[in-house]
N, C-alpha and C positions, 0 to 999 in steps of 0.2 A: 941764300933765297933758293927755294925752291920754282923751277920752271913750270910753266904752265903751257899747254899743248895748241895747238891749232883751234880749234874748233869748239873748243868748251866753252857754255855758258857761263861769264862767270866776272866778276867784277868786285872793284875794293873800294866804294865809296862808303866813306863816313865821314861824320860830319859835328864837329864841336857845337856846344849851345851857343858861343859866339855868334856863329850863324843868323840866330836870330836878327842881330843886327840889319843884317840886308834881305832880312823875307819879307818883308812889308806882309801885304793880306796875301800869301802864299804861306805863311808860315801853319804849324798846327795849329786846331784848332783850341780854344781859352780850356784852361784845364789839362792840356795834353792828349786828351782824346784820339779819336781814329780822325780820319779825314775830314773836311768840314764844308763834302760836298754834300749837297741838298739832293736829295730824290728829286729825279725829272719830272718834271708833267706837260702836256698837253701836246705841243708839235715838237718837241724834246724827245718825249717817252714815244711817239711814236717814230720817230726817228730812228733810234737807239734799236725799237722791235722790230722795224723794219731791216735792220742791219744785222739783226740778228737772226731772223730769219733764213737772209740770204746767205749770211755763213753758215750755217747747221744746213743748208742745201749742199753745201760743198763738201763738208764733211759727213755728210751720209752716201754722197756721189764714192769719195773716196773709202768707205767701209763696204769690204766685200760680207756678201749675206750670208755666207756659208760657214767661214768663220768668226768672223765679228771681230776682224781685225782689221785696222784701220791703213790705208796707203801714205809713204812720209809725204807726197803730193801728188799732184793731180793739174793739168794745163786749165786755164780758165773757162772753157768748154766743157769742163767737167766730163771726159772722156777717159776711159785705160787706166789700168793701174801700173802703180811704179815697181814692184816686185821688190819692195824693202819698208819693212818696217822697223818701229823700235819700242823699247819700251817709253821712252814719254810721247811716241805718237798714241800708244794704246791707251796710257794713262790720260792723256785729252782726249781720248776720243769718251772715256769712263766718264770724268767730270762735265766736257761738254754737253752729253746725253740726259745726266741730271741736270742741268738749267735748259737743257731744252724742253725736259718735262716740267720744269716749274713755268716755262713761259710759253705753256701749252703749244707748244712745237709740237710733240709729242703725248700719245695719250701715256699714262700709266702704267696702263698694261703693256702697251708699246715698248715704253721705255724699260720694264723690268726686263720683256723677253730679250730686248737686246741687249740688255749690259749682261743679263744669263751665258747669251752665245759667249760672247765675249768673256767671258770667267770659265766656260766650261772650256774655251781653244786654251787658254792660259795653262790652266790642268793638264793638260794633256803635250804641252808644249816641251822637247827638250830643252833643259837649261841645266844648272850647276845645283845638282841638290845638297852638296853639304851647306849651302849659304843661304838656298832658296833666291839664289838672284838669276836674271834669265840675261840672256845673249844680246848683244845690243843689237843683232839686224836677223829679222825673221823675214821669210816672203809672206807676204800679207794674204794670198791666193790659196795658200797652202798650211801654211805654219812651219816650213820645214827654216832651217837653218842655213841663213847667206852664206855661201864659203867661197862664191864667184861672184864678184860682183854683177849687176846687172848692166849689159850694153857692153862693159870691158874683159868680162871674163877674168878682171884679176883678183888673185887670189885674198878670202875672207880669212882671217883665224878668227874662232869664237873670242871675243873680249867680252866682260861685265864691265858695264860702266858704272861709275857709283852717279853722277851727277844723271844720268839716265834713269837709274832706279830709283831715285831721290823720285823725282815725279809719277812713275807706277805707282810706288810703296803710297805717296800723297794722295793718288787717285783713289786705291783702294780702300786706306781710311775712310774716304767721305763715303763711297758705299757703303760701304760698314754702319754710316751715323745714316744717309739719307736713302738708303733702298733696304727695309727689313728684311724684304724677299730674299733677297742676295746676300746678307749680313753674313749669316754664316761661312758661307763662298769666299768670301770677300776677305775676312777675317781668317780665315784658315791660310789664304794666298800670303796676308802681309805678316804674319803672327809666323809661317817658315822663314820669315828672311831675318838675317842676321849681320843688322849695320854694323855690326864693329869687324867684320873684314874689311871694311874699308879704313878703318882706323889706325895707322902707325905708331906706336909707339916709341919707334925707332927714331924719330928726330929731332932735331935740336929744340924748336919749340916744344913746349911739355906744358898738359901732358901726351900732348899730340896731337895730329893733323891729318884731315880726310885724303889718301890717294886717288889719284884718277878712272884707278880699274885695275882687272890682271885678266889676263889671258888663260883660255884654262888646257893650251897645246903651245909650245915652243913656240914662239915667233918670230925666232929669228934675228931680236934686233939689240943692238947695243944696249937702249934704256928698259932692258927685260930683265928681270932678278927674279932667279927659281927660290921661293921659301913656302915655307911651312904656314897654313893659315893661320891668321889672329886667333889667340884666345884659345878656347877648347873646344875648338869646331874639331873632328877628327876625319881620318879617310882622304886625304888632298894635299898634292900640292899644287904651286899656280905659280905662271910669271907676272908679279908684280911691275907696275907702268912704274919704275924706280926713280924716273928723273921729274916729278909730273904731282907734286902735289897741291891742295887748293889754299893758300897758303893767301889771300887775301880775303877782308871779311864780306864787302860788298860785292857777290855772288851765290847767282843761283846755287851754285851746291851747298850751301849754308842751309838749305832743305833741307840733307843726309844728314847734316848736324843735327839739328833738329828732332828729326826720328829719331837718331840713336839716342839722344836727351831723354825723347819722353819715352823708348822705350825701358831705360835704365842701362843701354848695351854700351852708351861712350860716355864720357863725365861731362858736366854740367862745365868746366875749365876748357874744353877742349873749343866753347864759344868764342875766347877771347885770344885764343894763339893764333888768329889770323891779323896780318898786316889792318889796321883801319889807313894808315899811309905808313910808306918807307921813313924809319928812323933820322929824325934830325940831322945826325952823323953823316947817314950816305950821302954824298955829296956830286951822285951822279944823276941823278932824276931832274928831269927838267922844271920842274916846279918847286920851292922848297917848302915844306908843309908850314904850318901853325899847329900849337896843338900844348897837352903838358904829359907828362906821363902819371898811370895811375893802378891800380892793383885790384882786379876781381876774382873772386876763386881761387884767389892764392897765384894768380898769374899776371907778370906785368905786363903792361899794354900800353905805348905811343899811342894817347887818342889826337890824334891828326886829321890836319884839315885842310884842303885844295881851297887856295883863295881865289872867288871866280868873279867877275863883275859885283866886286863889295860882298856876296856871298863866301861864306866857309862851310865848303860842301867835303865828305868825307869822299875820297875818289872811287868810283871799280877799276876793274884792271883795262876797260877800253871805253869807260863812256859809255856805255849803251844805257836803254831804256829797260829792256829787262833784264840784265844784271842787278838792277837797282828794285826792280818791282815785280818782278813774277813770283819768287816767295812770298810778297805781300799777297796776292791771290790768294791766300789759305791762311797761313798765319795772321793774325790781326796784329801785324810790327807796330803800326805807327799809335795803337791803344796800348799793347805793353808795353811799351817802348819811348815813352811821350819823349823824354829827351834825348835819346837817340834815333830811332827810324822817325818819329815823330815829325822832326825834323829835317831829317834828312830828304826824307820820299819829297815833299814839297820842293823842296828847293831844289832837288835834281831836275823835277816837272817843270821848274820854272827856267832853270838853266837851260836845257834843253830847248824849251819857246823863243827864250831871249838871242841861244844860236841860231835859231834857224830863219826867224822873223829879223832879230837887231844886229844880228854881230856878222852872220854869213847872207843876208839879204835873200833869202831864199824864196821867203813869203812863205813856206809851208816848214811844220818840224817834225819830229820824231823818228830817232834814229838808233837801229839796234841792228844786231847781224839778219840776215836774211838772203832770199834770191837777188841775184846781182840782175837790175835789170840789164845788161849786156852780155851779162853771161855767170851761168853757174851760180855761186855760193860765194859770199862775202860779210868779213865783220864791219858794220860800220858803226859808229860812235860819233861822241863830241869830245876829240885831244884832251881839253883843258880837264874832263871831268875822268881823266882815266891814266893807272898808272904805269901803264904800258909805254915805256920808251920808244918802240916804232909805230904804236900809236892807231888807233880806230879812228877814221876819217871819216866825215861826214858827206864828202863829194865822190864823185865816180872815178876821179884820177887820182884820189890818195894826194889831195895837195896839204903837204904839212904845212905847222903854224909853230909858230916860233913865241912863247910867252911874253905877252908887253909889245908884241908889234900888233898891228892892224890887221884884222882877218881880210885874204882876201877876196875881191868880189866875182861876181859873173862864173861862180863856179855852180858843175852842173850838183848841186846837191842829191844826196836819194834819200826820202824817204820811207817810212815802211808802217803801215796802217798798226798793226798790233801795237810799235811802241805809242803811238796820240794814243789807243786805246788803254792801255795799260792806266795814263796817265790822268782816266778820267774820274778815275779816284779822287783827286787834288785839285783837276781843274774843269770841274765837268763843263764849264762854259764854254774855254777857251780849244778842249779838248775837243768837243761837239763840233764845233765851227771848224776848227781844223781840219775833221774828218770826214765834213759834210763838203769841204774845199776840195778836198783831197779827190772824191766823185765825183763832185757837179764839173771843177775847172781843170782838173787833172786827166779827167775820165778811167781813173784808177779801177773801176768796177765791172762787176758784172751780173750775172745770173746765180754764181758763187758769191758774192760780197767782195770783200775789197782785194784784187790783185795785190799780190806779195811787197814789192815795191817801184818805186818808180822815181825816175827822176828829173828833175823839176826842171832843167833846161832845157835839154832835149826834147822832153816830152815820153822818153821811151820806159814803157812798162815793161817787168818782168811781169807775164801775162801766164800766171800759174799761180795756184795756192799752197803752203807748205800747211799740213794739220796739224804741228806744232802751232804757227803763229796763229791760224784758225782758230783756234783752242785757247787762245790765250785772250783772242778777243772777246771769244763766248764768256770765258772767266770771267772779264772786266766788265761786259756789260750785263753778266748775270749778278755780281757782286753792287753794281750801279742800281740795274731797277725793280733787286730785289735785297734791296737795303743789307746787304753782307752777308746773305744767304751761306757762300763758300767759307767765310770766316767762322761762323753761327756751326755748319756741319764740323771743321776743323776742331775747331777751339773746345771737343768734349772738356768735364772738369778734371780728368784726369789729365789732359794733355795742359790744361790751363797750370795744374798743380807744379807741374815738371818744369814747363818750360817758361811760363811766366815770369817767375820770379827771377831767372836769371836775366829774362831780356830788360828786364824793368829794372835793373840797377844800374847800367852803363849808363854814362855823360859823353857823347861824343864831343871831343874835346876837351873833356875835362874840366870844365869852366862850372860847375854845381853850387 
């Protein structure tokens, strides 16, 4: 098995069709279409629109007018810049501007000029030209590459992150469809990107898997391996992150695979080389899987699932909401994969809700990596929904849980609003009520929208906004309020022709 690094957004939840037995009303819509979420109306629509307006206020405050680049984070009082941003953050600012335009928070002309400024800066940023990929950290105030970490001065070796580039690539593809005046520039940036530089054919899982990324200079690390760029890209050697492959299916990294398949740079079989669960012969995981073997695109797949509260759910790495649902903001996974994501997405949402309300008794739910209310940044999730043997935990103390044992009560659970927002497409009423109570009862809200996280026992809030998390909230609100507008932009006829047949053939759990 290949290892997964510290901060990556990546999960492994896959689910068998047998999970339907425990799904109840949260299962996919009849006929296996998209989520069964009705368009909000009346008071709920007004509430969601207010949240969108306030969220946009924080994203606007984080954006430097001169460069069009957005900061990584900002305090809840909306003051100052972080002096570091990433391709993920820049991508999030682009799709958020599109949603703000559609919701009437920006005029079309303002949105057009704002997006153009960001694209102009991207065109001038120092980057890895042979692959068309951007480095992972820039100073948003002037566009310079970060080589010393703000605040500490720790050295930073320029790194190209596959998962972060996936979100910038997805955003550029959206802009090319949704903003005709900026289409050419967005398309030129996107077309220069070579997704196969992240595709490692020299692994046991064939036809290959996505790597975490590469350094463009010697990082002096044991897990760095000097290699030629893959395939036919001339002009450079780079240091690949040799110990890190994204080897789980329920992961934000599947966006990179989607982009590679839809551009013809990565074979369709790569979608099936990742773990749904670990194989049944492995004896060390905390929870034994159920499932059957199947074959797709010539790749043998163990279609496993974990059994949790009567549901069979394909788990992620850490059991977090964004691993499961962030790619679903763009790709209509539940519609295209009615027997896979169309089952797993609603069950994952239901499982997170039941964990927070019933199993752990927090009174609130929605668990994902976020700001730590007590310090820094931390991964949160539902341990039972993850493959990670160490676990992402849902409480501030990191309390371990043994499957089959009663869950400890009275813990200081940490919920993050972006996780609850991602659930809106699958449980609109429940997610809206949860967010309303996070705002009114926990007070995790300010002029820039929801604070990034809150510990429900102590009431300690992470009084800042992360631009990534705010852009996930904007994307989720946009899809609900605008009836899947992000899906419509992303899923062009060409993309659907390349991706839909791949996603459609799978049955999680192989109970067809």
